[in-house]
TORPA-4810 file (N, C-alpha, C, O; in nm, 3 decimals):
<nodes>
NODE_1_1.217_-1.399_1.269_1.394_-1.496_1.232_1.511_-1.402_1.266_1.532_-1.297_1.206_M
NODE_2_1.575_-1.442_1.355_1.671_-1.387_1.440_1.809_-1.313_1.383_1.895_-1.382_1.329_K
NODE_3_1.824_-1.178_1.397_1.942_-1.118_1.351_1.889_-1.102_1.193_1.953_-1.150_1.099_N
NODE_4_1.795_-1.048_1.179_1.738_-1.023_1.017_1.611_-0.839_1.070_1.542_-0.804_1.166_S
NODE_5_1.641_-0.795_0.968_1.532_-0.665_0.948_1.499_-0.637_0.818_1.547_-0.674_0.711_Y
NODE_6_1.410_-0.567_0.848_1.306_-0.515_0.645_1.340_-0.376_0.666_1.376_-0.295_0.752_A
NODE_7_1.309_-0.391_0.539_1.383_-0.239_0.451_1.217_-0.216_0.359_1.185_-0.312_0.289_V
NODE_8_1.156_-0.139_0.359_1.054_-0.098_0.282_1.076_0.038_0.219_1.141_0.137_0.253_R
NODE_9_0.989_0.002_0.098_0.968_0.170_-0.031_0.835_0.096_-0.089_0.760_0.000_-0.072_G
NODE_10_0.858_0.205_-0.167_0.792_0.224_-0.284_0.760_0.322_-0.345_0.815_0.425_-0.308_A
NODE_11_0.665_0.331_-0.460_0.709_0.440_-0.553_0.569_0.408_-0.631_0.484_0.330_-0.588_T
NODE_12_0.555_0.497_-0.779_0.442_0.494_-0.841_0.472_0.488_-0.986_0.586_0.500_-1.031_T
NODE_13_0.376_0.471_-1.050_0.422_0.468_-1.200_0.296_0.588_-1.246_0.198_0.596_-1.173_V
NODE_14_0.305_0.671_-1.363_0.205_0.721_-1.391_0.086_0.640_-1.500_-0.028_0.685_-1.517_E
NODE_15_0.118_0.561_-1.542_0.035_0.482_-1.664_0.056_0.311_-1.655_0.171_0.269_-1.665_M
NODE_16_-0.032_0.234_-1.640_-0.024_0.095_-1.643_0.018_0.007_-1.741_-0.052_-0.082_-1.788_D
NODE_17_0.151_0.036_-1.779_0.234_-0.049_-1.874_0.338_-0.154_-1.839_0.403_-0.120_-1.740_S
NODE_18_0.366_-0.245_-1.878_0.478_-0.326_-1.820_0.626_-0.267_-1.887_0.731_-0.324_-1.859_P
NODE_19_0.622_-0.170_-1.962_0.708_-0.061_-1.942_0.770_-0.010_-1.838_0.887_-0.016_-1.799_A
NODE_20_0.635_0.061_-1.781_0.641_0.186_-1.662_0.707_0.095_-1.537_0.809_0.109_-1.470_A
NODE_21_0.567_-0.036_-1.538_0.652_-0.088_-1.410_0.779_-0.189_-1.390_0.821_-0.240_-1.286_M
NODE_22_0.833_-0.204_-1.546_0.948_-0.256_-1.507_1.059_-0.116_-1.467_1.160_-0.145_-1.402_D
NODE_23_1.043_-0.008_-1.496_1.150_0.089_-1.493_1.090_0.156_-1.320_1.168_0.210_-1.242_E
NODE_24_0.978_0.140_-1.298_0.982_0.178_-1.123_1.048_0.087_-1.018_1.097_0.098_-0.905_A
NODE_25_1.026_-0.010_-1.109_1.006_-0.144_-0.970_1.209_-0.151_-1.013_1.291_-0.074_-0.962_V
NODE_26_1.224_-0.195_-1.055_1.421_-0.117_-1.085_1.446_-0.001_-1.005_1.529_-0.002_-0.914_C
NODE_27_1.403_0.062_-1.026_1.491_0.212_-0.971_1.442_0.200_-0.833_1.511_0.260_-0.750_E
NODE_28_1.316_0.124_-0.781_1.303_0.142_-0.625_1.419_0.065_-0.611_1.523_0.127_-0.589_L
NODE_29_1.427_-0.087_-0.620_1.499_-0.174_-0.572_1.636_-0.124_-0.540_1.684_-0.115_-0.428_F
NODE_30_1.697_-0.089_-0.667_1.832_-0.070_-0.694_1.837_0.076_-0.579_1.911_0.064_-0.481_E
NODE_31_1.772_0.183_-0.594_1.767_0.234_-0.489_1.784_0.242_-0.321_1.844_0.326_-0.253_E
NODE_32_1.701_0.107_-0.276_1.673_0.026_-0.186_1.816_-0.017_-0.156_1.877_0.023_-0.057_M
NODE_33_1.870_-0.103_-0.250_2.031_-0.192_-0.197_2.095_-0.044_-0.231_2.112_0.008_-0.121_L
NODE_34_2.131_0.031_-0.315_2.208_0.161_-0.299_2.213_0.220_-0.094_2.298_0.209_-0.006_R
NODE_35_2.092_0.270_-0.100_2.105_0.371_0.033_2.076_0.271_0.153_2.073_0.324_0.265_R
NODE_36_2.047_0.095_0.144_2.073_0.031_0.284_2.286_0.000_0.254_2.366_-0.006_0.348_N
NODE_37_2.316_-0.008_0.141_2.465_-0.121_0.147_2.447_-0.234_0.162_2.505_-0.304_0.245_E
NODE_38_2.318_-0.285_0.042_2.328_-0.422_0.022_2.364_-0.463_-0.052_2.438_-0.400_-0.127_L
NODE_39_2.331_-0.602_-0.073_2.401_-0.695_-0.211_2.286_-0.773_-0.218_2.249_-0.851_-0.130_D
NODE_40_2.233_-0.752_-0.318_2.149_-0.948_-0.343_2.159_-1.037_-0.261_2.050_-1.073_-0.215_P
NODE_41_2.273_-1.102_-0.212_2.284_-1.205_-0.134_2.268_-1.202_0.025_2.261_-1.296_0.105_D
NODE_42_2.262_-1.057_0.048_2.252_-1.048_0.184_2.066_-1.053_0.198_2.021_-1.059_0.312_D
NODE_43_1.937_-1.050_0.046_1.823_-1.096_0.131_1.756_-1.246_0.111_1.763_-1.328_0.019_I
NODE_44_1.687_-1.245_0.237_1.637_-1.344_0.207_1.525_-1.390_0.162_1.510_-1.507_0.128_V
NODE_45_1.386_-1.252_0.155_1.320_-1.272_0.062_1.231_-1.145_0.017_1.239_-1.080_0.121_Y
NODE_46_1.176_-1.091_-0.042_1.098_-0.929_-0.087_0.964_-0.975_-0.104_0.918_-1.033_-0.202_I
NODE_47_0.890_-0.936_0.027_0.713_-0.937_-0.068_0.709_-0.827_-0.094_0.761_-0.744_-0.018_I
NODE_48_0.641_-0.788_-0.220_0.600_-0.724_-0.333_0.431_-0.668_-0.283_0.404_-0.702_-0.167_A
NODE_49_0.339_-0.604_-0.342_0.292_-0.522_-0.345_0.257_-0.458_-0.448_0.341_-0.436_-0.535_S
NODE_50_0.082_-0.400_-0.464_0.073_-0.308_-0.580_-0.073_-0.301_-0.578_-0.143_-0.389_-0.527_Q
NODE_51_-0.111_-0.213_-0.626_-0.254_-0.126_-0.612_-0.329_-0.191_-0.704_-0.283_-0.234_-0.810_T
NODE_52_-0.433_-0.199_-0.674_-0.536_-0.313_-0.796_-0.526_-0.241_-0.965_-0.531_-0.306_-1.069_S
NODE_53_-0.513_-0.103_-0.956_-0.494_-0.059_-1.075_-0.423_-0.084_-1.159_-0.452_-0.024_-1.262_D
NODE_54_-0.312_-0.169_-1.166_-0.201_-0.200_-1.192_-0.238_-0.339_-1.237_-0.256_-0.428_-1.154_L
NODE_55_-0.250_-0.362_-1.378_-0.286_-0.515_-1.395_-0.179_-0.575_-1.530_-0.199_-0.685_-1.583_K
NODE_56_-0.068_-0.484_-1.572_-0.066_-0.500_-1.723_0.092_-0.593_-1.645_0.141_-0.688_-1.706_S
NODE_57_0.137_-0.556_-1.542_0.255_-0.668_-1.515_0.287_-0.694_-1.306_0.322_-0.602_-1.232_K
NODE_58_0.269_-0.800_-1.274_0.323_-0.836_-1.135_0.481_-0.827_-1.115_0.577_-0.871_-1.178_N
NODE_59_0.468_-0.761_-1.016_0.593_-0.672_-0.978_0.699_-0.746_-0.945_0.811_-0.694_-0.954_T
NODE_60_0.686_-0.881_-0.899_0.771_-0.971_-0.881_0.849_-1.034_-1.020_0.952_-1.099_-1.036_A
NODE_61_0.770_-0.994_-1.089_0.807_-1.018_-1.263_0.924_-0.989_-1.296_1.028_-1.042_-1.337_T
NODE_62_0.846_-0.815_-1.248_0.989_-0.773_-1.294_1.103_-0.719_-1.237_1.192_-0.652_-1.288_C
NODE_63_1.084_-0.772_-1.089_1.222_-0.798_-1.002_1.301_-0.891_-1.088_1.398_-0.837_-1.141_L
NODE_64_1.286_-0.998_-1.112_1.315_-1.110_-1.155_1.370_-1.057_-1.283_1.488_-1.091_-1.296_R
NODE_65_1.321_-0.981_-1.390_1.371_-0.917_-1.517_1.538_-0.813_-1.467_1.634_-0.794_-1.543_K
NODE_66_1.529_-0.780_-1.369_1.638_-0.724_-1.301_1.771_-0.796_-1.356_1.849_-0.742_-1.435_T
NODE_67_1.789_-0.954_-1.289_1.852_-1.040_-1.307_1.943_-1.017_-1.164_2.062_-1.045_-1.167_G
NODE_68_1.894_-0.976_-1.069_1.986_-0.966_-0.922_1.874_-1.018_-0.804_1.881_-0.989_-0.684_R
NODE_69_1.752_-1.116_-0.878_1.656_-1.189_-0.775_1.655_-1.256_-0.787_1.580_-1.299_-0.700_C
NODE_70_1.705_-1.378_-0.875_1.689_-1.521_-0.958_1.712_-1.570_-0.791_1.607_-1.621_-0.752_D
NODE_71_1.791_-1.569_-0.712_1.789_-1.718_-0.588_1.684_-1.627_-0.476_1.649_-1.707_-0.389_D
NODE_72_1.634_-1.513_-0.453_1.554_-1.483_-0.351_1.413_-1.536_-0.398_1.385_-1.527_-0.518_I
NODE_73_1.321_-1.591_-0.306_1.151_-1.578_-0.287_1.141_-1.458_-0.320_1.208_-1.366_-0.273_P
NODE_74_1.045_-1.448_-0.413_0.986_-1.330_-0.445_0.812_-1.406_-0.397_0.771_-1.519_-0.421_L
NODE_75_0.736_-1.280_-0.316_0.622_-1.295_-0.306_0.486_-1.142_-0.337_0.485_-1.029_-0.288_F
NODE_76_0.425_-1.184_-0.399_0.346_-1.061_-0.469_0.182_-1.037_-0.437_0.098_-1.104_-0.497_C
NODE_77_0.156_-0.971_-0.370_0.001_-0.895_-0.350_-0.056_-0.839_-0.394_0.024_-0.768_-0.454_V
NODE_78_-0.179_-0.795_-0.427_-0.266_-0.691_-0.400_-0.269_-0.643_-0.316_-0.271_-0.714_-0.215_Q
NODE_79_-0.271_-0.482_-0.296_-0.289_-0.371_-0.162_-0.440_-0.439_-0.124_-0.483_-0.534_-0.190_E
NODE_80_-0.493_-0.398_-0.046_-0.634_-0.350_-0.027_-0.650_-0.225_-0.052_-0.582_-0.124_-0.031_A
NODE_81_-0.763_-0.249_-0.108_-0.847_-0.178_-0.201_-0.901_-0.037_-0.055_-1.003_-0.069_0.006_E
NODE_82_-0.840_0.085_-0.017_-0.891_0.179_0.091_-0.929_0.291_0.002_-0.847_0.335_-0.079_I
NODE_83_-1.128_0.371_0.016_-1.108_0.496_0.021_-1.042_0.582_0.008_-0.997_0.615_0.118_N
NODE_84_-1.002_0.654_-0.085_-0.849_0.742_-0.119_-0.752_0.673_-0.097_-0.670_0.677_-0.005_G
NODE_85_-0.759_0.627_-0.157_-0.579_0.547_-0.134_-0.501_0.604_-0.259_-0.558_0.628_-0.366_M
NODE_86_-0.365_0.623_-0.237_-0.333_0.644_-0.396_-0.324_0.593_-0.491_-0.286_0.480_-0.460_M
NODE_87_-0.336_0.601_-0.631_-0.343_0.499_-0.683_-0.231_0.466_-0.753_-0.142_0.540_-0.711_P
NODE_88_-0.192_0.397_-0.832_-0.031_0.315_-0.899_0.086_0.263_-0.831_0.201_0.275_-0.872_R
NODE_89_0.044_0.196_-0.709_0.141_0.229_-0.589_0.237_0.097_-0.619_0.186_0.010_-0.690_V
NODE_90_0.338_0.083_-0.583_0.392_-0.015_-0.578_0.496_-0.038_-0.428_0.570_0.054_-0.396_I
NODE_91_0.492_-0.202_-0.321_0.571_-0.099_-0.244_0.643_-0.290_-0.262_0.606_-0.386_-0.330_R
NODE_92_0.742_-0.272_-0.176_0.836_-0.381_-0.152_0.849_-0.348_0.021_0.824_-0.246_0.086_L
NODE_93_0.907_-0.500_0.067_0.971_-0.491_0.143_1.069_-0.620_0.189_1.040_-0.734_0.223_M
NODE_94_1.193_-0.552_0.177_1.322_-0.639_0.138_1.363_-0.699_0.296_1.409_-0.626_0.384_V
NODE_95_1.344_-0.813_0.309_1.354_-0.842_0.451_1.532_-0.914_0.461_1.545_-1.025_0.408_V
NODE_96_1.617_-0.871_0.505_1.804_-0.857_0.529_1.775_-1.001_0.625_1.684_-1.040_0.698_V
NODE_97_1.901_-1.052_0.580_1.943_-1.174_0.698_2.025_-1.202_0.773_2.066_-1.309_0.817_G
NODE_98_2.070_-1.028_0.801_2.190_-1.038_0.906_2.157_-0.919_0.995_2.054_-0.851_0.988_H
NODE_99_2.254_-0.903_1.074_2.195_-0.756_1.192_2.257_-0.654_1.129_2.375_-0.652_1.095_E
NODE_100_2.134_-0.525_1.106_2.138_-0.455_1.154_2.292_-0.350_1.134_2.331_-0.348_1.251_K
NODE_101_2.384_-0.275_1.061_2.570_-0.228_1.122_2.484_-0.049_1.098_2.558_0.048_1.105_T
NODE_102_2.387_-0.035_1.081_2.335_0.138_1.079_2.216_0.132_1.096_2.155_0.049_1.162_G
NODE_103_2.167_0.234_1.029_1.984_0.254_1.057_1.962_0.210_0.876_2.044_0.229_0.786_E
NODE_104_1.836_0.154_0.866_1.754_0.075_0.763_1.709_0.194_0.708_1.606_0.251_0.745_A
NODE_105_1.787_0.234_0.617_1.690_0.368_0.509_1.576_0.293_0.411_1.592_0.209_0.322_R
NODE_106_1.426_0.371_0.477_1.337_0.328_0.365_1.377_0.453_0.248_1.462_0.543_0.243_M
NODE_107_1.281_0.411_0.169_1.318_0.434_0.035_1.172_0.463_-0.031_1.103_0.368_-0.067_V
NODE_108_1.128_0.597_-0.046_0.962_0.650_-0.098_1.032_0.738_-0.225_1.103_0.838_-0.209_Y
NODE_109_0.994_0.675_-0.360_1.036_0.733_-0.489_0.890_0.804_-0.505_0.791_0.784_-0.434_L
NODE_110_0.903_0.904_-0.635_0.820_0.975_-0.692_0.681_0.980_-0.638_0.725_1.051_-0.548_R
NODE_111_0.546_0.971_-0.608_0.471_1.011_-0.598_0.417_1.001_-0.451_0.333_1.063_-0.386_R
NODE_112_0.537_0.852_-0.416_0.465_0.777_-0.349_0.563_0.841_-0.171_0.569_0.804_-0.053_A
NODE_113_0.616_0.946_-0.254_0.712_1.019_-0.121_0.606_1.071_-0.005_0.633_1.083_0.114_A
NODE_114_0.482_1.097_-0.066_0.367_1.162_0.009_0.317_1.111_0.121_0.261_1.152_0.222_A
NODE_115_0.369_0.965_0.057_0.337_0.834_0.190_0.371_0.831_0.296_0.322_0.771_0.391_L
NODE_116_0.480_0.911_0.290_0.527_0.870_0.446_0.642_1.026_0.460_0.765_1.022_0.467_R
NODE_117_0.567_1.132_0.461_0.664_1.291_0.468_0.784_1.271_0.609_0.899_1.313_0.613_P
NODE_118_0.712_1.194_0.710_0.795_1.202_0.795_0.932_1.119_0.811_1.010_1.108_0.907_D
NODE_119_0.932_1.075_0.704_1.059_0.977_0.648_1.142_1.104_0.544_1.095_1.151_0.440_L
NODE_120_1.267_1.136_0.602_1.385_1.212_0.538_1.437_1.124_0.461_1.502_1.036_0.516_K
NODE_121_1.423_1.123_0.318_1.483_1.109_0.226_1.577_1.168_0.173_1.569_1.288_0.147_M
NODE_122_1.710_1.079_0.141_1.815_1.126_0.108_1.830_1.162_-0.062_1.934_1.210_-0.106_E
</nodes>
């Protein structure tokens, strides 16, 4: 897609529960919007993934609960299981439908910050 870009982010939950999933996904999504000065109308689609140890709720369902993704196509997949992978991780890739006006700011929260120590988090 011409004139589009992606913003990536990840977070973790301490326990697999619907409430913990809702809280973490909402926090991550809102922080991605804030740090990148995005409006939900800027978003073309979102791909979400979660590790296989998260079974209480689908990440896309958590995003819909925010009320800010009603018109955004959402797709959720399970992460590939890799030896030594971090448990209880949720990832988002938000595809934005306009040209970048500045640097895309990736967002890694909670324990997921250890996944990308090379990125300076604000």
